[in-house]
C-alpha positions as CSV (number, residue, x, y, z in Angstrom):
1,M,-9.3,-3.9,-12.1
2,A,-8.5,-4.1,-8.9
3,I,-5.5,-6.1,-6.6
4,S,-5.8,-9.4,-7.2
5,K,-4.9,-11.1,-3.9
6,E,-2.3,-12.8,-4.8
7,L,-0.1,-9.9,-5.1
8,L,-1.1,-8.1,-2.0
9,E,-0.1,-11.8,-0.4
10,I,3.3,-10.9,-1.7
11,L,3.9,-6.5,-0.8
12,V,5.4,-5.6,1.9
13,C,5.7,-1.8,3.0
14,P,9.2,-1.0,1.5
15,L,10.5,1.1,4.7
16,C,9.6,-1.6,7.2
17,K,9.3,-5.0,5.2
18,Q,5.3,-5.2,7.6
19,P,2.4,-6.0,5.3
20,V,-0.1,-3.2,3.4
21,E,-3.6,-4.0,2.7
22,L,-5.9,-1.9,1.2
23,K,-7.6,0.6,2.3
24,P,-11.8,0.8,1.5
25,D,-11.6,3.0,-0.9
26,G,-9.2,1.0,-3.2
27,S,-7.3,4.4,-3.4
28,G,-3.6,2.8,-1.8
29,L,-1.7,0.7,-0.2
30,K,-1.2,1.1,4.3
31,C,0.9,0.2,5.9
32,V,-0.2,-2.3,8.7
33,A,3.0,-1.2,11.0
34,C,4.2,2.8,10.4
35,K,0.5,3.8,8.2
36,R,2.8,4.7,5.5
37,V,0.3,5.4,2.1
38,Y,1.3,3.8,-1.1
39,P,-0.9,6.0,-4.0
40,I,-2.3,3.4,-6.4
41,R,-2.1,4.5,-10.1
42,D,-4.3,3.2,-12.9
43,D,-4.5,-0.2,-11.4
44,I,-0.1,0.0,-10.3
45,P,0.7,-0.2,-7.3
46,V,2.9,3.1,-6.9
47,M,5.9,0.9,-4.2
48,L,8.2,4.2,-3.6
49,V,8.8,5.4,0.0
50,D,8.7,9.3,-1.6
51,E,5.4,8.0,-3.0
52,A,3.4,7.7,0.4
53,V,2.1,9.6,2.8
54,I,1.7,9.1,7.0
55,E,-2.1,8.7,8.3
56,P,-2.8,8.5,11.2
57,E,-5.1,5.9,12.3
């Protein structure tokens, strides 16, 4: 089961409050501003700053 479009529309980065986008491989949600990637585990986004990794563009 993938992340629903409706959920993606309301999720934002907990740190900078900017929108997040699903990574092409579906492994996480990437903030459009600060480039943090929040993992997706068992189809559940883990929106915790401590769990995120900063990924270059």
